[in-house]
C-alpha positions in Angstrom: 0.0 0.0 0.0 2.6 2.6 1.0 4.7 1.9 -2.1 1.7 3.0 -4.2 1.4 6.2 -2.1 5.1 7.0 -2.7 4.9 6.6 -6.4 2.0 9.1 -6.7 2.4 12.9 -6.7 3.6 13.7 -3.1 3.1 17.4 -2.0 5.7 17.1 0.8 8.4 15.9 -1.6 7.4 18.6 -4.1 7.7 21.3 -1.4 10.9 20.2 0.3 12.7 17.8 -2.1 15.3 15.9 -0.2 15.8 18.6 2.4 13.5 17.0 5.0 13.2 14.0 7.3 9.7 12.7 6.6 7.9 9.5 7.4 4.3 8.3 7.5 2.4 6.3 10.1 0.1 3.9 8.3 -2.7 2.8 10.6 -4.4 -0.5 10.0 -8.1 -0.8 10.8 -10.6 -3.7 11.0 -13.5 -3.9 8.6 -16.6 -2.2 9.9 -18.8 -4.6 11.8 -22.4 -4.7 10.7 -23.8 -4.2 14.2 -22.0 -0.8 14.8 -23.7 2.5 14.6 -23.5 4.4 11.3 -20.8 6.8 12.3 -18.8 4.5 14.6 -15.1 4.6 13.8 -13.3 1.4 12.8 -11.0 -0.1 15.4 -7.2 0.4 14.8 -5.5 -2.9 15.1 -1.9 -1.8 14.4 0.5 0.8 12.9 3.3 0.6 10.4 6.0 3.4 10.3 7.2 4.1 6.8 10.2 6.3 6.0 9.5 8.4 3.0 12.7 10.6 2.7 15.7 11.5 4.8 16.4 10.0 8.2 13.4 10.5 10.5 13.8 9.5 14.1 11.3 6.6 14.6 10.5 7.8 18.1 8.8 10.9 16.6 6.8 9.2 13.8 3.4 10.0 15.1 0.0 11.4 14.1 -0.6 13.2 17.4 0.2 16.7 16.1 -1.8 16.5 12.8 -4.7 14.8 14.5 -4.8 17.7 17.1 -4.6 20.2 14.3 -7.5 18.5 12.4 -9.6 18.5 15.6 -8.9 22.1 16.2 -9.9 23.0 12.6 -13.1 20.9 12.8 -14.1 22.5 16.1 -13.4 26.1 15.0 -14.7 25.7 11.4 -18.1 24.1 11.3 -17.8 23.5 7.6 -15.6 20.5 8.5 -18.2 18.9 10.8 -20.4 16.2 9.4 -24.1 16.8 8.8 -23.8 20.6 8.9 -25.2 23.3 6.7 -22.1 25.5 7.0 -20.4 24.1 3.9 -18.8 25.9 1.0 -20.6 25.6 -2.3 -17.5 26.9 -4.2 -14.0 25.7 -3.8 -12.7 29.3 -3.9 -14.8 30.1 -0.8 -13.6 27.0 1.0 -9.9 27.9 0.2 -10.5 31.5 1.4 -12.1 30.3 4.7 -9.2 27.9 5.3 -6.7 30.7 4.7 -8.4 33.1 7.0 -8.7 30.4 9.7 -5.0 29.6 9.6 -3.8 33.3 9.5 -6.0 34.0 12.6 -4.9 30.8 14.4 -1.2 31.4 13.8 -0.9 35.2 13.9 -3.8 36.6 16.0 -4.5 34.0 18.7 -2.2 33.6 21.7 -1.9 29.9 22.5 -2.0 29.0 26.2 0.9 26.5 26.0 3.1 28.9 24.1 2.1 32.2 25.8 2.5 33.8 22.3 1.2 33.2 18.8 2.7 30.2 16.9 4.0 32.8 14.4 5.8 34.6 17.2 7.1 31.4 18.7 8.5 30.4 15.3 10.1 33.8 14.7 7.9 34.5 11.7 6.3 37.6 13.3 7.5 39.8 16.1 4.0 41.1 17.1 0.4 40.0 17.8 -1.8 40.6 14.8 -5.3 42.0 15.0 -8.4 41.3 12.8 -7.7 44.7 11.2 -4.2 43.4 10.2 -5.8 40.5 8.4 -8.2 42.8 6.6 -5.4 45.1 5.6 -3.5 42.1 4.3 -6.4 41.0 2.2 -7.0 44.5 0.9 -3.2 44.9 0.0 -3.2 41.9 -2.4 -0.4 39.5 -3.1 2.2 42.1 -4.0 2.4 43.7 -0.6 1.4 40.6 1.5 5.0 39.4 1.9 6.1 42.5 3.8 3.3 42.2 6.5 4.6 39.4 8.8 7.1 41.5 10.8 
């Protein structure tokens, strides 16, 4: 299975080439039993760690961070919750909503564990952004957007 995934177009490899230590954690699930409820998750019966490129440390091959990020996104953006009417009819609207969410999450929101924004913790920004800063960024357009992070 994972050999097929690696032969396909891979966005991580496209973005970072060989300059990254990257691995995948392939979870193995049971087939859905007939007596379970409609939305019951399948049971995970094992995991396989697969090195994709570089030399990732096997101790850190985990899905914890991405699963937490996905949960945060689903809880803060109702368009990712099942059986909701808050969906995007156009892909352009969906992409815009995602972009606004991530700019706010990373530049405007102080995270309790970090005591600063993720952008400030990573050294990408030296200040807390406001909603007005996001609006100004949107109004400036792509030409001036690169100069706004500091």
